[in-house]
C-alpha positions in Angstrom: -25.6 -30.0 -20.7 -21.9 -29.2 -20.4 -20.0 -30.7 -17.6 -17.3 -28.9 -15.6 -15.8 -31.4 -13.1 -14.4 -29.8 -10.0 -11.6 -32.3 -9.5 -9.7 -34.9 -11.6 -10.5 -38.5 -11.0 -7.3 -39.1 -9.2 -8.0 -36.4 -6.6 -11.5 -37.8 -6.0 -10.2 -41.3 -5.5 -7.5 -40.1 -3.0 -10.3 -38.3 -1.0 -12.1 -41.6 -0.5 -9.1 -44.0 0.1 -6.4 -44.1 2.8 -3.1 -42.4 2.3 -0.8 -43.8 -0.3 2.5 -42.6 -1.9 2.1 -40.4 -4.9 2.8 -41.9 -8.3 5.5 -40.5 -10.6 2.8 -39.0 -12.8 1.1 -37.3 -9.9 4.5 -36.0 -8.6 5.2 -34.5 -12.0 1.9 -32.6 -11.9 2.6 -30.9 -8.6 6.4 -30.4 -9.1 7.6 -27.0 -10.3 7.8 -26.7 -14.0 10.9 -25.8 -15.9 9.7 -22.2 -16.4 9.0 -21.9 -12.7 12.4 -23.2 -11.8 14.0 -20.8 -14.3 11.8 -18.0 -12.8 13.3 -18.6 -9.3 16.9 -18.8 -10.7 16.4 -15.5 -12.5 15.1 -13.9 -9.3 18.4 -14.6 -7.7 20.3 -13.3 -10.7 18.2 -10.1 -10.7 18.8 -9.7 -7.0 22.6 -9.8 -7.5 22.5 -7.4 -10.4 20.2 -5.0 -8.5 22.4 -5.2 -5.5 25.5 -4.3 -7.5 23.8 -1.4 -9.2 22.4 0.0 -5.9 25.8 -0.3 -4.2 27.3 1.7 -7.2 24.4 4.2 -6.9 25.0 4.8 -3.2 28.8 5.1 -3.7 28.2 7.6 -6.5 26.1 9.7 -4.2 28.8 9.7 -1.5 31.5 10.6 -4.0 29.5 13.4 -5.5 28.7 14.8 -2.0 32.3 14.8 -1.0 33.5 16.3 -4.2 30.9 19.1 -4.3 29.8 19.8 -0.7 32.7 18.4 1.3 32.7 15.7 3.9 31.1 17.9 6.6 29.1 20.8 5.1 28.1 23.5 7.5 26.4 26.8 7.6 28.0 29.8 6.0 29.7 27.9 3.1 29.0 29.6 -0.2 29.1 26.3 -2.0 25.9 25.3 -0.2 24.2 28.0 -2.3 25.5 27.4 -5.8 26.2 23.6 -5.8 22.5 22.6 -5.4 21.4 25.3 -7.8 23.9 24.4 -10.6 23.2 20.7 -10.1 19.5 21.4 -10.3 19.9 23.2 -13.6 22.0 20.4 -15.1 19.6 17.6 -13.8 16.6 19.5 -15.2 18.2 19.7 -18.6 19.0 16.0 -18.6 15.4 15.1 -17.5 13.8 17.4 -20.1 16.0 16.5 -23.0 17.4 13.0 -22.5 15.8 11.1 -19.6 12.1 12.1 -19.3 11.3 8.8 -17.6 13.7 9.6 -14.7 11.4 12.2 -13.3 9.7 11.5 -9.9 10.5 9.1 -7.1 10.3 5.8 -8.9 7.5 4.1 -7.0 4.6 5.4 -9.1 6.7 4.8 -12.3 7.3 1.2 -11.3 3.6 0.8 -10.5 2.6 2.2 -13.9 5.1 -0.1 -15.6 3.3 -3.0 -13.9 -0.3 -2.1 -14.6 -0.1 -0.1 -17.8 3.1 -0.9 -19.8 3.2 -4.7 -19.1 6.2 -4.4 -16.9 8.3 -2.5 -19.4 10.9 -0.1 -18.1 13.5 1.0 -20.6 17.2 0.6 -19.7 17.6 4.3 -20.8 15.3 5.2 -17.8 17.5 3.1 -15.5 20.6 4.9 -16.6 18.9 8.3 -16.4 17.6 7.6 -12.9 21.0 6.5 -11.8 22.7 9.6 -13.1 20.2 12.3 -12.3 19.2 11.1 -8.8 22.9 10.6 -7.8 23.7 14.1 -9.0 20.7 15.7 -7.3 21.0 13.8 -3.9 24.8 14.1 -3.8 24.6 17.8 -4.4 22.3 18.5 -1.5 18.7 18.3 -2.8 16.4 17.1 0.0 15.6 13.7 -1.4 16.5 10.0 -0.8 18.1 7.1 -2.7 15.6 4.4 -1.8 12.8 5.1 -4.2 15.2 5.5 -7.2 16.8 2.2 -6.1 13.4 0.5 -6.3 12.9 1.7 -9.9 16.5 0.8 -10.9 15.9 -2.7 -9.6 12.6 -3.0 -11.5 14.3 -1.7 -14.6 17.0 -4.3 -14.4 14.4 -7.0 -14.0 12.5 -5.7 -17.0 15.6 -5.7 -19.1 16.5 -9.3 -18.2 12.9 -10.5 -18.9 12.9 -8.8 -22.3 16.3 -10.3 -23.2 15.0 -13.8 -22.5 11.8 -13.1 -24.6 9.6 -14.1 -21.7 5.8 -13.9 -22.0 3.9 -10.7 -21.2 2.6 -12.2 -18.0 6.1 -13.1 -16.8 7.4 -9.7 -17.9 4.8 -8.0 -15.6 5.8 -10.2 -12.7 9.5 -9.3 -12.9 9.0 -5.6 -12.2 8.0 -6.1 -8.5 10.7 -8.7 -8.1 13.4 -6.2 -9.2 11.7 -3.5 -7.2 12.0 -5.5 -4.0 15.7 -6.3 -4.8 16.5 -2.6 -5.3 14.7 -1.4 -2.2 16.1 -4.2 0.0 19.7 -3.3 -1.0 19.1 0.4 -0.5 17.4 -0.1 2.9 19.6 -3.0 4.0 16.2 -4.4 5.2 14.8 -7.3 3.1 11.6 -7.9 5.1 10.6 -4.2 4.9 11.3 -4.1 1.2 9.3 -7.3 0.5 6.3 -5.9 2.5 6.4 -2.5 0.9 6.4 -4.0 -2.6 3.4 -6.2 -1.6 1.6 -3.3 0.2 2.2 -0.5 -2.3 3.3 -1.9 -5.7 1.4 -5.2 -6.4 -1.2 -5.2 -3.6 -1.6 -9.0 -3.7 0.6 -12.0 -3.9 0.8 -15.7 -4.7 3.2 -18.3 -3.3 5.2 -18.3 -6.5 5.6 -14.5 -6.7 6.3 -14.2 -3.0 9.1 -16.8 -3.3 10.7 -15.0 -6.1 10.5 -11.6 -4.3 12.1 -13.1 -1.2 14.9 -14.6 -3.2 15.7 -11.4 -5.1 15.5 -9.3 -1.9 17.8 -11.6 0.0 20.2 -11.9 -2.9 20.5 -8.1 -3.2 21.0 -7.6 0.5 23.8 -10.3 0.6 25.5 -8.3 -2.2 25.1 -5.0 -0.4 26.3 -6.4 2.9 29.4 -7.9 1.2 30.4 -4.3 0.5 29.0 -2.4 3.5 28.9 -5.1 6.2 25.9 -6.4 8.1 25.6 -3.3 10.3 22.2 -1.5 10.0 22.0 2.0 8.6 21.6 3.6 12.0 23.5 2.9 15.3 20.6 2.1 17.5 21.2 2.8 21.3 19.8 0.3 23.8 16.0 0.4 23.9 13.7 -0.7 26.7 10.1 0.0 27.8 10.1 -0.1 31.6 7.3 2.3 32.5 3.8 1.7 31.0 3.1 5.5 31.3 5.5 6.1 28.5 2.8 4.7 26.2 1.0 8.0 26.6 4.0 9.8 25.2 4.2 7.4 22.3 0.5 7.9 21.7 1.2 11.7 21.6 3.9 11.0 19.1 1.4 9.1 16.9 -0.9 12.2 17.0 2.0 14.5 16.2 3.1 12.2 13.3 -0.5 12.1 11.9 -0.7 15.9 11.7 2.9 16.2 10.3 2.0 13.7 7.6 -1.1 15.8 6.8 1.1 19.0 6.5 3.6 17.2 4.3 1.0 15.7 2.0 -0.9 19.0 1.6 2.3 20.9 0.8 3.3 18.4 -1.9 -0.2 18.1 -3.2 -0.5 21.9 -3.5 2.9 22.9 -5.0 3.7 20.0 -7.3 0.7 20.5 -9.8 1.2 24.2 -9.8 4.8 24.0 -10.8 4.0 21.4 -13.5 1.3 23.7 -14.9 3.8 26.5 -15.5 5.1 27.2 -19.0 7.4 24.5 -20.3 10.5 26.7 -20.4 10.3 27.1 -16.6 10.8 23.4 -16.2 14.5 23.9 -17.1 15.1 26.2 -14.1 12.6 24.9 -11.5 15.0 22.4 -10.1 17.8 24.9 -10.0 15.7 27.4 -8.1 14.6 24.6 -5.7 18.3 23.8 -5.2 19.1 27.4 -4.5 16.3 27.6 -1.9 17.3 24.4 -0.2 20.9 25.5 -0.2 19.8 28.8 1.4 18.3 26.9 4.3 21.6 25.1 4.7 23.7 28.3 4.3 21.8 30.2 7.0 22.2 27.6 9.7 20.4 24.3 8.9 22.7 22.3 6.6 21.3 19.2 8.2 18.2 19.2 6.0 20.3 18.8 2.8 20.6 15.4 1.2 19.2 12.2 2.7 20.3 13.1 6.3 21.2 9.7 7.6 24.0 11.0 9.8 21.6 13.6 11.3 19.1 10.9 12.1 21.9 9.0 13.9 22.8 12.1 15.9 19.2 12.7 16.9 18.9 9.1 18.1 21.8 9.8 20.5 20.3 13.0 21.9 22.7 15.5 20.3 20.0 18.1 19.6 17.7 20.2 21.7 13.9 19.6 21.2 13.3 23.0 19.7 16.1 22.5 17.1 14.6 19.0 16.3 11.2 20.6 15.7 12.8 23.2 13.5 14.7 20.6 11.5 11.5 18.6 11.0 9.6 21.6 9.6 12.5 22.8 7.4 12.9 19.3 6.0 9.2 19.3 5.0 9.8 22.6 3.2 13.1 21.5 1.6 11.7 18.2 0.4 8.5 19.8 -0.9 10.6 22.2 -3.0 13.0 19.6 -4.3 10.4 17.0 -5.2 7.8 19.4 -6.6 10.3 20.8 -9.0 10.6 17.5 -10.7 14.1 16.6 -9.4 14.6 12.8 -9.4 14.8 11.4 -6.0 12.8 9.6 -3.3 10.6 10.3 -0.4 11.7 7.5 1.9 14.8 9.2 3.5 13.0 12.6 4.0 10.1 10.7 5.6 12.4 8.9 8.0 14.3 12.1 8.7 11.1 14.1 9.6 9.8 11.2 11.7 13.1 10.8 13.6 13.2 14.5 14.4 9.7 14.6 15.6 10.2 11.4 17.7 13.5 12.7 19.2 11.8 16.1 20.0 9.0 14.3 21.9 11.7 12.2 23.7 13.8 15.3 24.5 10.7 17.1 25.8 9.8 14.2 28.0 13.4 14.1 29.4 13.2 17.8 30.2 9.8 18.0 31.8 9.2 14.4 33.0 12.7 13.2 34.0 11.2 10.4 36.2 10.3 8.5 33.0 13.0 6.2 31.8 12.5 6.2 28.0 15.5 6.9 25.7 15.5 9.6 23.1 16.7 7.0 20.6 13.6 4.9 21.2 11.3 7.9 20.4 13.3 8.8 17.3 13.1 5.2 16.1 9.3 5.0 16.7 9.0 8.4 15.0 10.5 7.1 11.8 7.8 4.4 11.7 5.1 6.8 12.7 5.6 9.1 9.7 6.2 6.2 7.4 2.8 4.8 8.4 1.0 8.2 8.3 2.6 9.7 5.1 3.4 6.7 2.9 0.4 4.7 4.2 2.3 1.5 4.5 1.3 0.5 8.1 2.6 -3.1 8.0 5.9 -2.1 6.4 6.4 0.7 9.0 6.1 -1.7 11.9 8.6 -4.3 10.5 10.9 -1.6 9.3 11.4 -0.3 12.9 11.9 -3.9 14.2 14.3 -4.8 11.4 16.4 -1.6 11.8 16.6 -1.9 15.6 16.7 -5.6 16.0 14.9 -5.1 19.3 11.4 -6.6 19.7 10.8 -5.0 23.1 9.8 -1.8 21.3 7.0 -3.5 19.3 4.1 -2.3 21.6 5.0 1.4 21.3 5.6 1.0 17.6 2.2 -0.6 16.9 0.4 1.9 19.1 2.0 5.1 17.7 2.0 3.8 14.1 -1.7 2.9 14.1 -2.7 6.2 15.7 -0.7 8.1 13.0 -2.1 5.9 10.2 -5.8 6.2 11.3 -5.5 10.0 12.0 -3.7 10.6 8.6 -6.3 8.5 6.8 -9.1 10.4 8.3 -7.6 13.8 7.6 -6.2 13.0 4.2 -8.3 10.1 2.6 -6.1 9.9 -0.6 -2.6 8.5 0.0 0.3 10.6 -1.3 1.4 8.2 -4.1 -2.2 8.1 -5.3 -2.3 11.9 -5.3 0.8 11.9 -7.5 -0.9 9.4 -9.8 -3.9 11.6 -10.3 -1.7 14.6 -10.9 0.1 12.7 -13.6 -3.2 11.8 -15.3 -2.8 8.1 -14.6 -5.4 5.6 -13.2 -3.6 3.1 -11.1 -5.2 0.8 -8.5 -5.3 2.1 -5.0 -3.7 -0.5 -2.8 -5.0 1.2 0.3 -8.5 1.0 -0.9 -8.0 -2.6 -2.0 -6.9 -3.4 1.5 -9.9 -1.7 3.1 -12.5 -3.2 0.7 -15.0 -5.5 2.4 -14.7 -8.9 0.7 -18.0 -10.7 0.3 -18.2 -14.3 1.3 -20.7 -17.1 0.6 -22.3 -16.6 3.9 -23.4 -13.1 2.7 -25.6 -14.7 0.0 -26.5 -17.8 2.0 -30.2 -18.8 2.3 -31.8 -21.6 4.3 -32.4 -24.8 2.3 -35.5 -23.9 0.2 -35.3 -26.6 -2.4 -36.4 -30.3 -1.9 -33.9 -32.7 -0.6 -33.9 -36.3 -1.9 -31.9 -39.1 -0.4 -29.8 -41.0 -2.8 -31.4 -44.4 -2.0 -34.9 -43.2 -2.7 -36.4 -44.3 -6.0 -36.9 -42.2 -9.0 -40.6 -42.4 -8.5 -40.4 -41.2 -4.9 -38.0 -38.4 -6.0 -40.4 -37.3 -8.8 -43.3 -37.1 -6.3 -41.3 -35.0 -3.8 -40.0 -32.6 -6.5 -43.2 -32.1 -8.4 -45.2 -31.8 -5.3 -43.0 -28.9 -4.2 -43.1 -27.3 -7.7 -39.3 -26.9 -7.6 -37.1 -26.3 -10.6 -34.1 -27.9 -8.9 -33.4 -30.2 -5.9 -30.5 -31.7 -3.9 -29.6 -35.3 -3.6 -28.0 -36.4 -0.3 -25.7 -39.4 -0.7 -24.6 -41.9 1.9 -20.9 -40.7 2.1 -21.9 -37.1 3.0 -21.5 -35.7 -0.5 -24.2 -33.9 -2.5 -25.5 -33.7 -6.0 -27.8 -31.0 -7.5 -30.3 -31.8 -10.2 -33.0 -29.9 -12.1 -36.6 -31.2 -12.6 -35.8 -31.6 -16.3 -32.9 -34.0 -15.4 -35.3 -36.0 -13.3 -37.9 -36.2 -16.1 -35.2 -37.4 -18.5 -34.2 -40.1 -16.0 -37.9 -41.2 -15.8 -37.8 -41.8 -19.5 -34.6 -43.9 -19.5 -34.8 -45.8 -16.2 -37.4 -47.8 -14.3 -39.3 -45.9 -11.6 -37.9 -48.2 -8.8 -34.3 -47.4 -9.7 -32.5 -45.6 -6.8 -31.6 -42.0 -7.6 -27.9 -42.5 -6.8 -27.6 -45.0 -9.6 -28.5 -42.4 -12.3 -25.9 -39.8 -11.1 -22.6 -39.2 -12.8 -19.4 -39.7 -10.8 -18.8 -36.0 -10.0 -20.4 -34.3 -7.0 -21.1 -30.7 -6.4 -18.1 -28.7 -5.2 -17.4 -28.6 -1.4 -18.0 -25.0 -0.4 -18.0 -23.4 3.0 -19.6 -20.1 4.3 -16.3 -18.3 4.8 -15.1 -18.7 1.2 -15.1 -15.7 -1.2 -18.4 -15.2 -2.9 -17.0 -15.2 -6.4 -15.8 -18.8 -5.8 -19.3 -20.0 -6.7 -19.7 -18.1 -10.0 -18.0 -20.5 -12.3 -19.9 -23.5 -10.9 -23.4 -22.3 -11.9 -23.2 -23.3 -15.6 -23.0 -26.9 -14.3 -25.0 -26.8 -11.0 -28.4 -25.1 -10.6 -28.0 -24.7 -6.8 -24.9 -25.0 -4.6 -25.1 -26.5 -1.1 -22.9 -24.7 1.5 -21.4 -27.1 4.0 -20.6 -26.9 7.7 -16.8 -27.2 8.3 -17.3 -29.0 11.6 -19.8 -31.7 10.4 -19.3 -33.5 7.1 -22.5 -33.5 5.0 -24.3 -31.0 7.2 -25.7 -28.0 5.3 -25.5 -24.4 6.4 -27.7 -23.4 3.5 -27.7 -23.0 -0.3 -26.9 -20.3 -2.9 -28.1 -19.9 -6.4 -26.8 -17.7 -9.2 -29.5 -15.2 -8.6 -28.6 -15.0 -4.9 -25.0 -14.2 -5.7 -25.7 -11.6 -8.4 -28.3 -9.9 -6.2 -25.8 -9.7 -3.3 -23.2 -8.1 -5.6 -25.9 -5.6 -6.8 -26.6 -4.6 -3.2 -22.8 -4.3 -2.5 
C-alpha cells in the first residue's frame, strides 16, 4: 500500500512540542526562492516600463487631438466631420494590413493571451495598439485609453518574460501583472486596477501573484504621477450625505444605470457581429464611416461625445449642464461608442462607460435639485456614483466599481450610496442581461474563455456537503488487536477508525487488521502497530476537493470539530465525495 504522508516529520514534531526558533534549514524552506525574488523585482521593472509607455500613449492622444481637432472642438467645425472619418480609414487599413492583433478593446485579447496563448502577446501588437488607438481616440472616435493601456502593459510584460526565457507558467503569470500596471497608470488608481485584473482577467489569485500585481501597479502609478502629479483625473467637489432620504434618489440612479447598461450591451451585441459578418472589403471603410457618423453628432451640436470625454465629466460634476442635456449626452454617447467600437476601431470601453454613468448620475442630481430643492445632495456626488453604477452594471465588476469611486473621490462618506446604487445596477443588469459584455465579445470572436462572473457565482462544495455521521467502528488506540478484531468483524466493516490519546486519528481497513494479527500478538495495543503518520486534519468548512487526494492512502476520513480537538463531526469516504459531485 502506497503511503502519502500529509506533513513532513519536522512539521509533525513542531505540532507536538512548545515553540522553538526555526533552524537554518527550516528557514530556507519557507524563504522566497531566487526565482520568486526575481519575479518580484521584474514586477517593479514591468511597472516602470508600462508606466512610461502609458504616459507616452496619453501624451500622444492629447497631441493628436490638439493637432487635428483643436484644443476646444465645438459644433459647426467642418473638421469634426472629416478628421474622424479620415483617421478611421487610415486606422482600418493599419489594422487589416499590419496590426490585426490591435483590434478591439484589449481586455479580451489579454485574457485570451493568458488562457489560450500561454501569456504570449507580440510586441508588434503592442506597437499597433499604441499607434492605432492613439490615432482613433485623438481624432475623436468615442473610445477610451484605459483598455488599450491594459493590453500595452500586458504586452510589455510578455516581451520581458520571453527575453528572459522564463517558463511557460511564469510567462502566463506576467500578462496580468503587466495588465494591472498599464491600467493603473492610465486610471491613476492602483487599487481599482488591481481589483479589475483579479475580477475580470485572472479570476483568482495567490499571495505571490497578488504581491507582484501590487508592486507593478504601484510602480506604474509612481511613474505616471511623476509626470502628471498626484491629482486625480477628476476635480471632485465636496461630497456629503446629510439626508437619508437621498438614498431613494441613489436607488433610482441604480435602476436607471441598470437599464442603461442593458441598452448599451444590447446595442453592441447587435451591431458588432453584423458589421463583422459583412464582406471583407467593407472592413476597410467601416471605421471611417463610424468616424463620419460620430463626427456628425459633434458637428450638429454635441461635440462632447467625441473622444474619451474626461473634461465633460468634470463639467458635469460641477453642475454645468441641464438635466435634459445630460440625458441627451448619455444616449448619444451610447450611440457614438457603439458605432466606433463595433466598426473594429481600437479603443476601450472604460472611458465611455464612465462618461455615460456620470451623465446619468448628474441628470438625476440635477432633477433632484430642480424638483426637490430641500434635499442637500450635490450634483457631483450623483455624477460620481453614476460612474460606478454603470461600471458595475455594464462591465460587471462590482467590487472594482465601488473602490474606483472611493479611490477617485478620496471621500469615504459616499460609500453607502455607492454600494446601494452599484449593487442595484449590478443585480438588475445581471437579471436582464445574464451574459456579461466581455463574454459576449468572446463568443462573437469564436473563443471559449472562462467566465469570471460565473466563477464568482458558482456554489463551492465543502466537506460538510458530503459529511455523514460516523458509520464505521471506532477503536481506541489502547485496545488490543484481539479486541479491535472482535469489534470490526462483528460490525462487518471494511474500514474503521482508531482514536488515539492525543486527539489524533488513524484509519485502517479490515485487511490491515488481519495482517497485524498475523505479525503481532493478540494482546498488543493497536496504537503500537500504527505508522507515525495520522490522517489529515480536516474541518467541515474546507473545500470538498481537499479530500480527494487523500483517499488512495486513507479508506475513510474523519472530519473534526474546530472548537474541540479530537471531536468528530462525521466522516466522508471517496464514494460520498464522488456522489456529491454527481448530484451537483
